[in-house]
Structures are given as C-alpha cells and as structure tokens.
VEXLUMDO-929794 format. One record per residue: x, y, z of N, C-alpha, C in turn. Coordinates in steps of 0.2 Angstrom, whole numbers, padded with zeros to 4 digits, always signed. Layout:
// VEXLUMDO-929794
XYZXYZXYZ;...
END
This chain:
// VEXLUMDO-929794
+0003-0006+0001+0003-0001-0001+0006+0006-0001;+0002+0012-0002+0006+0018-0004+0003+0022+0003;+0006+0027+0003+0005+0032+0006+0004+0039+0005;+0001+0043+0005+0000+0049+0004+0006+0055+0007;+0013+0052+0006+0018+0058+0010+0018+0066+0010;+0013+0068+0007+0009+0073+0004+0009+0079+0012;+0003+0074+0011+0000+0074+0017+0000+0070+0024;+0003+0070+0025+0008+0063+0030+0013+0071+0031;+0016+0074+0027+0021+0079+0032+0018+0085+0031;+0009+0086+0030+0009+0090+0032+0006+0091+0039;+0005+0086+0040+0002+0084+0048+0006+0085+0053;+0011+0082+0052+0020+0084+0057+0021+0092+0056;+0018+0094+0051+0020+0101+0050+0016+0105+0054;+0009+0102+0054+0003+0107+0059+0006+0104+0066;+0008+0099+0067+0008+0095+0074+0018+0101+0077;+0019+0099+0075+0025+0106+0075+0026+0111+0079;+0021+0114+0076+0019+0120+0077+0015+0120+0085;+0012+0117+0087+0008+0115+0092+0013+0116+0101;+0015+0120+0104+0018+0118+0109+0017+0114+0113;+0017+0110+0116+0017+0105+0122+0021+0098+0125;+0027+0102+0130+0029+0099+0131+0027+0097+0139;+0031+0093+0141+0030+0086+0145+0025+0091+0152;+0018+0088+0152+0016+0088+0159+0011+0094+0155;+0010+0094+0151+0006+0102+0147+0003+0100+0142;+0000+0093+0139+0001+0090+0135-0008+0092+0129;-0013+0097+0135-0019+0099+0133-0019+0100+0127;-0015+0103+0124-0017+0109+0117-0017+0102+0111;-0010+0098+0113-0009+0095+0106-0014+0089+0104;-0016+0088+0110-0022+0082+0112-0026+0084+0109;-0027+0092+0110-0034+0092+0103-0033+0094+0098;-0027+0094+0097-0024+0096+0088-0023+0089+0087;-0020+0084+0090-0024+0078+0089-0029+0076+0087;-0035+0077+0092-0041+0071+0094-0043+0077+0084;-0045+0082+0082-0043+0088+0079-0046+0084+0070;-0036+0081+0071-0033+0080+0066-0038+0072+0063;-0037+0068+0070-0041+0061+0066-0049+0061+0068;-0050+0065+0069-0058+0065+0064-0058+0070+0059;-0052+0072+0058-0054+0075+0047-0052+0069+0045;-0048+0065+0045-0045+0058+0044-0049+0054+0043;-0056+0052+0047-0063+0051+0047-0065+0047+0052;-0059+0046+0059-0059+0043+0066-0065+0045+0066;-0071+0042+0069-0076+0044+0071-0077+0046+0078;-0078+0053+0081-0078+0055+0087-0077+0050+0092;-0084+0043+0094-0086+0043+0098-0080+0036+0099;-0076+0037+0096-0070+0031+0096-0060+0033+0099;-0063+0038+0099-0059+0044+0102-0060+0046+0109;-0054+0047+0114-0054+0046+0121-0048+0047+0126;-0052+0052+0132-0042+0052+0133-0047+0048+0142;-0040+0045+0140-0041+0044+0148-0039+0047+0156;-0039+0041+0161-0037+0047+0168-0031+0047+0173;-0025+0046+0168-0020+0045+0170-0016+0049+0173;-0019+0056+0172-0018+0061+0175-0018+0063+0183;-0025+0060+0186-0027+0061+0188-0024+0056+0194;-0022+0051+0193-0016+0044+0193-0007+0048+0196;-0005+0050+0191+0001+0054+0190+0004+0060+0193;+0010+0058+0199+0010+0062+0204+0015+0070+0204;+0015+0069+0198+0015+0075+0196+0009+0081+0194;+0013+0088+0191+0007+0094+0185+0004+0089+0179;-0002+0087+0177-0001+0086+0170-0008+0088+0167;-0008+0092+0164-0015+0093+0160-0019+0091+0159;-0017+0086+0156-0021+0080+0152-0021+0073+0153;-0027+0070+0152-0024+0061+0151-0021+0057+0146;-0019+0052+0145-0019+0050+0137-0022+0047+0132;-0023+0050+0127-0026+0050+0120-0026+0043+0118;-0034+0040+0117-0032+0032+0114-0039+0032+0110;-0039+0030+0104-0041+0028+0099-0042+0022+0099;-0048+0017+0098-0052+0013+0097-0053+0012+0088;-0048+0009+0085-0052+0007+0076-0054+0000+0078;-0061-0003+0075-0061-0008+0076-0059-0013+0067;-0058-0019+0066-0056-0024+0062-0059-0020+0057;-0055-0023+0051-0060-0022+0045-0058-0032+0042;-0064-0031+0034-0065-0039+0031-0059-0045+0034;-0057-0046+0031-0055-0056+0032-0049-0055+0039;-0047-0049+0041-0044-0049+0049-0048-0046+0051;-0055-0046+0053-0057-0041+0059-0059-0044+0062;-0058-0052+0063-0057-0054+0069-0052-0058+0073;-0048-0056+0071-0039-0055+0071-0039-0052+0080;-0034-0055+0085-0030-0052+0089-0029-0042+0089;-0031-0041+0094-0032-0034+0094-0022-0034+0095;-0020-0025+0090-0010-0024+0091-0014-0016+0093;-0011-0014+0094-0010-0007+0098-0003-0002+0093;-0003+0004+0095+0003+0008+0089+0003+0015+0094;+0010+0015+0095+0009+0021+0105+0013+0024+0101;+0013+0031+0104+0018+0036+0102+0017+0041+0110;+0021+0045+0108+0019+0049+0117+0020+0058+0113;+0016+0060+0115+0014+0068+0111+0017+0072+0117;+0021+0071+0122+0023+0077+0124+0031+0079+0124;+0034+0084+0122+0042+0087+0120+0045+0088+0127;+0051+0089+0127+0055+0092+0130+0055+0099+0132;+0054+0103+0138+0053+0109+0140+0056+0115+0137;+0063+0113+0131+0068+0115+0126+0063+0117+0121;+0061+0113+0118+0056+0112+0113+0051+0122+0113;+0051+0123+0121+0046+0129+0117+0047+0133+0115;+0040+0138+0109+0045+0141+0108+0049+0141+0096;+0047+0134+0099+0050+0131+0090+0047+0129+0085;+0050+0134+0079+0046+0136+0072+0050+0132+0067;+0046+0128+0065+0046+0122+0061+0049+0124+0054;+0052+0122+0049+0053+0124+0042+0055+0118+0038;+0052+0119+0032+0056+0115+0028+0064+0115+0025;+0067+0112+0026+0072+0111+0021+0072+0107+0018;+0071+0106+0011+0074+0100+0008+0069+0093+0010;+0071+0090+0011+0072+0083+0012+0072+0083+0020;+0071+0090+0024+0074+0089+0031+0067+0093+0033;+0066+0095+0040+0063+0099+0045+0067+0101+0048;+0067+0109+0049+0075+0112+0055+0069+0117+0057;+0073+0120+0061+0067+0125+0066+0076+0131+0067;+0069+0135+0065+0073+0144+0064+0072+0146+0070;+0068+0142+0075+0070+0146+0084+0076+0141+0085;+0080+0148+0092+0087+0142+0094+0083+0138+0099;+0078+0135+0102+0077+0129+0103+0076+0122+0100;+0073+0117+0104+0075+0111+0101+0068+0113+0095;+0068+0107+0091+0064+0107+0086+0055+0103+0089;+0055+0097+0092+0050+0094+0096+0048+0086+0089;+0054+0085+0086+0052+0081+0082+0052+0073+0087;+0054+0074+0091+0053+0067+0097+0047+0074+0100;+0040+0072+0102+0039+0066+0098+0035+0068+0092;+0031+0074+0088+0027+0076+0085+0030+0070+0079;+0034+0070+0077+0036+0064+0070+0032+0055+0073;+0031+0056+0079+0029+0049+0082+0022+0048+0081;+0018+0053+0081+0011+0055+0080+0009+0058+0074;+0011+0059+0070+0014+0061+0064+0011+0052+0060;+0015+0047+0063+0014+0044+0059+0008+0039+0060;+0004+0040+0067+0000+0037+0069-0004+0041+0066;-0005+0048+0067-0012+0048+0063-0010+0045+0056;-0007+0049+0054-0006+0046+0045-0007+0038+0043;-0008+0034+0050-0009+0026+0047-0016+0026+0050;-0020+0030+0055-0027+0033+0055-0031+0034+0051;-0030+0039+0044-0031+0042+0037-0029+0037+0033;-0024+0034+0032-0024+0030+0026-0029+0021+0026;-0030+0021+0032-0032+0015+0032-0042+0016+0034;-0044+0021+0037-0048+0025+0033-0051+0027+0026;-0043+0031+0024-0046+0031+0015-0046+0026+0010;-0039+0020+0012-0039+0015+0008-0044+0008+0009;-0048+0010+0015-0049+0003+0017-0048-0004+0016;-0039-0008+0019-0039-0012+0020-0038-0016+0025;-0039-0025+0024-0042-0028+0029-0039-0027+0033;-0040-0025+0041-0032-0025+0047-0037-0027+0052;-0033-0030+0058-0035-0030+0061-0039-0024+0068;-0043-0028+0073-0047-0021+0075-0035-0018+0080;-0036-0012+0082-0031-0006+0081-0034-0004+0089;-0026-0001+0091-0030+0004+0099-0024+0009+0095;-0023+0014+0097-0018+0022+0096-0017+0021+0101;-0014+0025+0105-0010+0028+0112-0005+0034+0110;-0006+0039+0113-0002+0044+0111-0004+0046+0120;+0001+0044+0122+0004+0044+0130+0007+0054+0130;+0005+0053+0138+0007+0060+0138+0013+0058+0144;+0019+0065+0145+0023+0063+0152+0029+0059+0151;+0031+0057+0142+0036+0051+0144+0043+0056+0141;+0042+0060+0142+0052+0064+0146+0051+0068+0150;+0048+0065+0154+0049+0068+0161+0047+0061+0168;+0047+0054+0163+0047+0048+0169+0039+0044+0164;+0042+0045+0161+0037+0040+0159+0030+0038+0161;+0028+0043+0163+0021+0044+0169+0016+0042+0161;+0016+0041+0158+0009+0040+0155+0007+0035+0151;+0014+0031+0152+0014+0024+0148+0013+0019+0157;+0017+0024+0162+0017+0018+0167+0009+0015+0171;+0005+0024+0170+0000+0022+0175-0009+0022+0170;-0006+0021+0163-0012+0019+0158-0013+0012+0163;-0021+0012+0161-0026+0005+0164-0025+0002+0155;-0024-0006+0156-0022-0006+0150-0029-0012+0150;-0033-0011+0155-0042-0013+0150-0044-0010+0147;-0044-0002+0148-0045+0001+0144-0041+0000+0136;-0035-0003+0135-0033-0004+0127-0035-0010+0124;-0040-0012+0125-0044-0017+0121-0039-0025+0123;-0035-0024+0127-0033-0032+0125-0028-0033+0121;-0027-0026+0119-0017-0030+0113-0014-0035+0115;-0014-0038+0110-0008-0045+0109-0001-0044+0112;+0000-0035+0106+0007-0034+0104+0006-0028+0101;+0012-0021+0101+0012-0015+0101+0020-0013+0097;+0016-0007+0094+0022-0006+0092+0024+0004+0093;+0029+0004+0097+0030+0013+0096+0035+0015+0093;+0033+0021+0092+0037+0026+0087+0041+0028+0091;+0047+0030+0091+0052+0035+0097+0056+0041+0093;+0064+0039+0094+0068+0044+0090+0071+0035+0089;+0075+0040+0080+0081+0035+0076+0079+0034+0069;+0079+0030+0068+0077+0025+0059+0070+0022+0061;+0070+0023+0057+0062+0015+0056+0065+0009+0053;+0072+0009+0051+0073+0003+0053+0076+0000+0058;+0075+0002+0064+0081+0001+0069+0074-0003+0073;+0072-0011+0076+0070-0013+0078+0072-0015+0086;+0069-0009+0090+0071-0011+0097+0067-0014+0100;+0073-0017+0103+0068-0025+0107+0069-0025+0113;+0074-0019+0117+0074-0022+0125+0078-0013+0125;+0079-0011+0131+0083-0007+0133+0081-0005+0142;+0085+0000+0142+0088+0000+0151+0083+0002+0157;+0085+0000+0162+0083+0001+0168+0084+0007+0172;+0081+0009+0176+0084+0016+0179+0079+0015+0188;+0088+0019+0189+0085+0023+0196+0084+0030+0197;+0080+0033+0199+0080+0039+0202+0080+0043+0208;+0087+0041+0210+0086+0043+0215+0090+0053+0218;+0088+0053+0226+0088+0058+0227+0095+0059+0235;+0094+0065+0236+0098+0065+0244+0101+0072+0245;+0097+0069+0252+0097+0078+0256+0101+0077+0260;+0107+0081+0260+0115+0080+0266+0111+0086+0270;+0112+0083+0278+0114+0092+0283+0117+0094+0286;+0122+0098+0286+0128+0100+0289+0125+0104+0296;+0128+0110+0294+0131+0113+0302+0131+0119+0299;+0129+0124+0302+0132+0132+0298+0134+0134+0303;+0139+0137+0298+0144+0140+0305+0148+0145+0300;+0152+0154+0305+0153+0157+0303+0159+0152+0298;+0160+0157+0291+0166+0150+0288+0172+0155+0290;+0173+0161+0295+0179+0165+0294+0181+0166+0301;+0175+0168+0304+0178+0166+0313+0178+0161+0317;+0171+0155+0318+0175+0149+0316+0170+0142+0311;+0176+0144+0307+0172+0137+0302+0173+0130+0308;+0176+0131+0313+0180+0120+0314+0171+0119+0319;+0167+0126+0319+0160+0121+0320+0155+0122+0317;+0156+0123+0312+0153+0119+0306+0155+0114+0303;+0149+0110+0301+0148+0103+0297+0144+0105+0291;+0152+0104+0283+0150+0105+0277+0147+0101+0273;+0140+0105+0274+0135+0101+0270+0138+0100+0261;+0142+0105+0259+0146+0104+0253+0153+0100+0250;+0157+0097+0257+0162+0095+0258+0160+0086+0256;+0154+0085+0263+0150+0079+0262+0147+0079+0252;+0147+0082+0250+0145+0082+0244+0153+0077+0239;+0156+0084+0240+0163+0081+0235+0166+0075+0238;+0166+0076+0247+0169+0067+0248+0167+0062+0243;+0159+0063+0246+0153+0055+0240+0154+0056+0233;+0158+0059+0230+0156+0063+0222+0165+0059+0223;+0169+0058+0226+0174+0056+0226+0176+0049+0227;+0173+0047+0231+0173+0040+0233+0173+0036+0229;+0165+0038+0224+0161+0038+0218+0167+0036+0215;+0167+0040+0210+0171+0041+0207+0178+0034+0206;+0182+0035+0212+0184+0033+0213+0185+0022+0214;+0179+0023+0216+0177+0015+0215+0175+0012+0209;+0174+0015+0204+0170+0016+0199+0162+0012+0197;+0161+0018+0200+0154+0019+0203+0149+0024+0199;+0154+0030+0196+0150+0036+0194+0152+0035+0188;+0148+0038+0182+0148+0038+0176+0146+0032+0171;+0152+0027+0169+0151+0025+0166+0153+0017+0169;+0150+0011+0173+0150+0008+0177+0152+0001+0176;+0157+0001+0175+0159-0007+0174+0163-0009+0179;+0160-0016+0182+0160-0024+0185+0162-0029+0186;+0165-0033+0182+0167-0039+0177+0164-0037+0171;+0156-0043+0171+0153-0043+0164+0148-0038+0164;+0147-0033+0170+0140-0030+0171+0143-0023+0171;+0136-0019+0168+0139-0012+0163+0133-0008+0165;+0133-0002+0168+0130+0003+0169+0130+0009+0167;+0126+0015+0170+0128+0021+0171+0127+0022+0181;+0130+0030+0180+0125+0033+0183+0125+0039+0184;+0123+0044+0183+0124+0051+0185+0124+0055+0191;+0127+0062+0193+0122+0067+0194+0120+0073+0194;+0115+0077+0194+0112+0081+0191+0109+0086+0194;+0105+0089+0195+0101+0094+0198+0108+0095+0206;+0111+0101+0209+0112+0102+0215+0113+0108+0215;+0104+0107+0223+0102+0113+0225+0104+0115+0231;+0100+0122+0232+0099+0121+0242+0089+0119+0243;+0087+0117+0238+0081+0113+0239+0076+0119+0235;+0070+0118+0232+0067+0122+0231+0069+0130+0228;+0075+0127+0222+0077+0132+0218+0081+0137+0220;+0084+0136+0227+0088+0140+0230+0094+0137+0227;+0100+0142+0226+0104+0139+0229+0107+0132+0233;+0113+0131+0232+0117+0126+0238+0124+0130+0240;+0118+0133+0248+0122+0139+0252+0119+0144+0251;+0122+0150+0257+0118+0155+0255+0124+0161+0258;+0128+0159+0255+0134+0165+0255+0142+0164+0255;+0147+0165+0254+0154+0162+0254+0154+0163+0263;+0153+0164+0268+0156+0166+0274+0153+0161+0278;+0145+0157+0275+0142+0154+0282+0145+0145+0275;+0145+0143+0282+0148+0133+0281+0141+0133+0279;+0142+0128+0273+0134+0128+0271+0132+0120+0277;+0126+0124+0275+0120+0117+0280+0115+0114+0276;+0116+0115+0270+0109+0109+0268+0112+0110+0259;+0114+0103+0256+0113+0105+0250+0106+0096+0251;+0104+0100+0241+0100+0093+0238+0103+0091+0233;+0104+0084+0231+0104+0082+0224+0101+0075+0222;+0102+0077+0217+0099+0073+0213+0101+0068+0207;+0099+0060+0204+0103+0059+0201+0101+0053+0199;+0106+0048+0196+0102+0039+0193+0106+0037+0192;+0105+0030+0193+0109+0026+0190+0105+0021+0184;+0108+0017+0180+0104+0011+0177+0107+0007+0175;+0105+0003+0171+0107-0005+0167+0101-0010+0163;+0106-0014+0161+0101-0017+0156+0101-0023+0161;+0104-0024+0166+0104-0029+0169+0100-0027+0175;+0094-0032+0179+0089-0029+0183+0089-0030+0188;+0096-0032+0190+0098-0032+0196+0106-0027+0200;+0108-0025+0192+0114-0021+0192+0111-0011+0193;+0107-0009+0192+0108-0005+0193+0104+0000+0201;+0102-0007+0203+0098-0007+0210+0106-0009+0215;+0111-0011+0212+0117-0012+0214+0120-0006+0215;+0124-0001+0209+0124+0003+0210+0118+0009+0215;+0112+0011+0213+0109+0017+0220+0116+0013+0225;+0114+0007+0228+0116+0003+0234+0124+0009+0233;+0126+0007+0230+0132+0012+0231+0136+0018+0233;+0130+0022+0226+0129+0029+0228+0127+0030+0235;+0121+0024+0238+0119+0029+0247+0125+0027+0248;+0128+0024+0250+0131+0019+0253+0137+0026+0253;+0138+0028+0246+0146+0034+0247+0144+0039+0251;+0136+0042+0251+0134+0048+0255+0134+0047+0262;+0133+0041+0265+0134+0040+0271+0139+0040+0274;+0143+0036+0272+0151+0037+0271+0153+0043+0273;+0153+0048+0269+0154+0055+0267+0152+0057+0274;+0147+0059+0278+0145+0062+0277+0145+0059+0289;+0148+0054+0288+0152+0051+0294+0158+0053+0295;+0164+0057+0287+0167+0057+0290+0170+0066+0289;+0164+0070+0287+0165+0077+0292+0163+0079+0296;+0167+0079+0301+0162+0082+0307+0164+0091+0312;+0164+0092+0314+0164+0098+0317+0169+0095+0326;+0169+0103+0329+0178+0101+0332+0172+0100+0341;+0166+0100+0340+0162+0094+0345+0162+0087+0342;+0167+0084+0339+0162+0078+0337+0156+0076+0333;+0154+0081+0331+0145+0079+0326+0147+0079+0324;+0144+0074+0318+0144+0074+0312+0141+0076+0307;+0142+0076+0300+0135+0075+0296+0127+0072+0292;+0121+0069+0296+0119+0067+0291+0118+0068+0284;+0113+0061+0280+0112+0062+0275+0105+0058+0277;+0101+0060+0269+0093+0056+0270+0090+0051+0262;+0094+0048+0259+0092+0046+0253+0086+0042+0251;+0084+0043+0246+0078+0040+0246+0078+0040+0238;+0077+0032+0235+0079+0032+0227+0071+0027+0226;+0069+0031+0219+0062+0027+0215+0061+0023+0208;+0063+0018+0207+0063+0014+0201+0058+0017+0196;+0062+0021+0194+0060+0024+0183+0058+0018+0182;+0059+0014+0179+0056+0011+0175+0061+0004+0173;+0057-0003+0172+0064-0008+0171+0064-0011+0167;+0073-0014+0166+0076-0017+0162+0070-0022+0156;+0070-0021+0152+0069-0026+0151+0072-0029+0140;+0070-0036+0138+0075-0038+0133+0072-0043+0131;+0067-0041+0125+0061-0047+0122+0066-0051+0116;+0065-0058+0118+0068-0064+0114+0064-0061+0103;+0070-0066+0101+0067-0063+0095+0063-0069+0091;+0061-0075+0095+0057-0077+0094+0051-0077+0095;+0050-0072+0098+0040-0069+0100+0038-0066+0095;+0034-0065+0091+0027-0065+0086+0029-0060+0086;+0029-0053+0089+0028-0046+0088+0034-0046+0086;+0042-0048+0088+0048-0045+0085+0049-0046+0077;+0046-0055+0077+0048-0058+0069+0040-0051+0065;+0036-0052+0067+0032-0045+0062+0035-0039+0061;+0039-0037+0066+0044-0030+0067+0046-0032+0059;+0053-0036+0061+0056-0038+0056+0054-0041+0049;+0047-0043+0049+0047-0045+0041+0042-0037+0039;+0041-0032+0043+0039-0029+0041+0044-0023+0037;+0048-0020+0043+0052-0018+0043+0057-0020+0034;+0056-0028+0031+0061-0031+0027+0054-0029+0022;+0048-0030+0023+0042-0028+0016+0042-0024+0015;+0046-0016+0019+0047-0010+0015+0053-0008+0011;+0054-0014+0010+0060-0010+0006+0069-0011+0009;+0069-0009+0017+0073-0010+0023+0075-0014+0025;+0080-0015+0026+0084-0019+0031+0083-0019+0039;+0082-0023+0043+0080-0021+0050+0087-0022+0054;+0087-0018+0059+0091-0019+0064+0094-0020+0071;+0089-0026+0075+0090-0028+0079+0094-0024+0086;+0091-0021+0089+0094-0018+0095+0091-0016+0103;+0094-0013+0106+0093-0012+0115+0096-0005+0117;+0090-0001+0121+0091+0006+0117+0095+0009+0128;+0099+0010+0127+0102+0013+0132+0098+0021+0137;+0091+0023+0133+0088+0026+0137+0079+0021+0137;+0074+0025+0141+0070+0023+0144+0066+0023+0139;+0061+0020+0137+0056+0022+0132+0047+0021+0137;+0041+0022+0132+0036+0021+0135+0035+0012+0136;+0040+0010+0132+0041+0002+0128+0041-0002+0136;+0044+0002+0142+0045-0004+0146+0041-0005+0149;+0039+0001+0151+0030+0002+0157+0026-0005+0152;+0024-0005+0145+0019-0005+0139+0023-0015+0143;+0028-0020+0142+0032-0024+0143+0030-0025+0149;+0032-0020+0153+0027-0021+0163+0024-0024+0162;+0019-0020+0157+0014-0022+0157+0007-0027+0155;+0010-0031+0152+0010-0038+0150+0008-0036+0141;+0014-0032+0139+0010-0030+0130+0018-0031+0129;+0019-0038+0125+0027-0033+0122+0029-0029+0117;+0032-0023+0118+0032-0020+0111+0038-0018+0110;+0037-0016+0102+0043-0014+0101+0042-0009+0098;+0049-0005+0100+0050+0002+0097+0055+0005+0089;+0053+0009+0084+0053+0011+0080+0058+0018+0078;+0059+0023+0074+0063+0030+0072+0056+0031+0069;+0059+0035+0069+0054+0042+0062+0054+0044+0060;+0062+0047+0061+0068+0051+0057+0071+0056+0063;+0067+0056+0069+0072+0060+0073+0079+0064+0072;+0081+0068+0074+0089+0068+0074+0092+0071+0077;+0096+0074+0084+0097+0077+0089+0096+0080+0092;+0088+0072+0094+0084+0075+0099+0086+0079+0107;+0083+0082+0108+0084+0084+0116+0089+0092+0111;+0091+0093+0110+0096+0099+0107+0092+0104+0103;+0094+0111+0101+0092+0115+0098+0096+0113+0090;+0100+0107+0090+0101+0106+0084+0096+0100+0079;+0091+0099+0083+0085+0094+0080+0083+0096+0072;+0085+0090+0070+0080+0088+0064+0078+0082+0061;+0073+0084+0055+0071+0077+0055+0071+0075+0048;+0071+0070+0046+0074+0066+0042+0068+0065+0038;+0063+0067+0031+0058+0069+0031+0058+0058+0026;+0064+0059+0023+0065+0050+0019+0062+0045+0026;+0067+0046+0033+0064+0040+0036+0060+0043+0040;+0054+0047+0037+0046+0049+0043+0045+0046+0038;+0044+0046+0031+0039+0043+0026+0040+0036+0026;+0046+0030+0027+0046+0025+0031+0043+0022+0035;+0044+0028+0040+0041+0026+0046+0033+0026+0046;+0029+0031+0041+0026+0030+0041+0024+0023+0037;+0028+0021+0031+0023+0016+0030+0025+0010+0031;+0030+0009+0034+0030+0005+0037+0024+0004+0044;+0018+0009+0046+0015+0007+0051+0011+0004+0045;+0006+0006+0042+0003+0004+0035+0006-0006+0037;+0010-0008+0033+0014-0014+0034+0012-0017+0039;+0015-0017+0047+0012-0017+0052+0007-0019+0053;+0002-0014+0052-0004-0015+0052-0010-0020+0048;-0012-0020+0045-0011-0025+0036-0009-0031+0036;-0002-0031+0038+0000-0039+0035-0001-0046+0040;-0004-0049+0034-0007-0056+0034+0001-0062+0040;
END
C-alpha cells in the first residue's frame, strides 16, 4: 500500500507548530483529536483516559486513546496497538518548524520537537490511510502517551484494560524506521538530602559541618570506586550520574561564602540493562553519601547526616527475537525494502512500561535526529518510511 507522503508531512508540520512540553499536553491532544476526526476516525472512537489523575506531578490531560475496529477478513484477529508520546522536552517551547529540502529544521534557537511529533504524525497518518484505502486489518488501538519525557508517566499509569487487550504493540520514538528496538535499560531516580551545620566560615569554621564537603567526598569516593559515569564491574555494565545540586526549592546550595553550607539537595540516577545491577549502583551511591557524612565532623565531634531516597523509574527488558511481535516487526521492515537492525536502547522508553504491563512492544524511529538539542532536525525520507512501516505492520497477514 502506498502512503500519501505530502499529507503525512503536512500533518507533521501542523503538529510541530503546537507547543506541548511535558505535563502540558492539552493543546496537542486537542489538535491530534481534531486531525484524527478529519482523517475519518469517528469522534466516539477518540477519548482521553484519567492517567493524569494518578500521575504524582501536575499533568494537564490524560493519555489519548483511539479504537479502530477490524475490517474485512482480518476483522476478528487479535487486537494490536500502535503508540507514541505526545509531549516534548521543555527546550522545545517556542519552536518554529521549517522545511528545508528533505529535512524539517528549526528557525528558533530551541529544540524542534520531532521527538515526538514525528511519532504523532505516523499514528495519525496510519489512521488516515486505513480510513481512505480501507484495507483488511485487525482491530487496532492507538495510544498517545503524556509525560514520557519526564518519567514515562503516561505509559506507567495507563489502565491496560482500557486498551482493548492488545496482544502486541509498536511504539514510535527516535531514530531510524529500520531500528527494531526490543530492549532497553532500567533506571533508578534517586535524591539525597545532606544535612550539615551552619557556622561563620571566617570566625569559627571548625564549628560548622559542611554539606558541600560531604557531597564532594561522596562523589570522589564514587569516582575512585568506579561507580560514577560508565560503571563496569566484571561482565556487568551500567551508568550513574548526578544532576541538579541545589539548596532545595530552587535555592542555591549555600547562602554565602562566609557561611558553612548546612544543606545540599542532590538528584541523580542509576541505569543498567541488568535488572539487578542498576539497583547495586544505587546502593553504592547511598553508601558513598552515608560514609562521607560520617567523615565530616565539627570541633564538637558531631557529624553530618544524609537522607537518601530512591525510586525505580522503569525496569529493564529484553524480548526474545522468537516472539511474534519481533518476527512481525522484522518482516514488516523487510517488507518496505529496508534492512532491520535489532537493538536495545540505553534510554528509557514507554515500551519499558508496556512490557511490564504484559504487552510485548517493539520500538521504531521516525526520522528524529539530534533530539533534545537546538540542532534537532527530522529526516523526511525516514519519516515517510516510518509511515509506510506502520501501514505494513497494520495490514500484513
């Protein structure tokens, strides 16, 4: 089946023009629903769930879910699902998409938002082509998730019973349409509060307990022990990183140079494809901060203390290549004349949670390049292939 490439590109440009950073997806959700109706999807087949009511951070709207009944000889086959996320990173605010040959670039000094407006374009194009060409296909669910970029929250909190019990799913995110991603890392997101004691740094520094020094010693210990950055312990590998270091609630870490810093708040992460190793990395981080706190004492012999909290953002997975969803993905990529490249991702995907929910999910790209940077651009040839691949996946027997 051919795909109307011009209409697909027009949709993509339309979606790129709508701002919808993570947690603020109401406007893009309305635009997607309107485009789906214009493409021939009945209004009563389009709905929002209440996942935003369960997400623990402010989220304007729920996941967008679309039900497409099966057609023809395949109408009673098991349901399959296509999914993507409709949020962008905050850096995309104010983007101005522009076509430049076979690319879409950005006229503003922001990220473009191809991650993941390209995925949105693919799913709406799939719905449009099925409505226009009317091929035989099984029942299909389309799922547009919220808050992927800030923790995979939409996929995490979707109620699987509202998806129609799909037997497999195909997720569109970044990269090439021929990338058959069948696994991804798991990650802990952790935070540590470091409590010291304030004192005048010029008059009586010995009476203070420096929270900053505790942080420095902890990081030095992690680095020396091989637990920071790329972590390799025998055959096991992972990563760790420290992100924001603040005084909490937007305050700087420390009030002045002449005051011993009494409080520092640190956020970090641990990742690995090994389902137990990323937990070991987190454990090593906790131990390093606790050890550092015990080492920093004032003249009265009192030491600092830390409060360490960790939460699993998502769990690692690696599907077997013999699974029906992987076989279908590989056959479909070959069916559009491309060469499938089976791989695992080093970042989290909505697929992490769908697999956790019991829905085996393969992820493809849709032409997104240099995502999360001001150099982001979309390869329209790859985007066209991604649209053709979706139709192939939906209609192959």
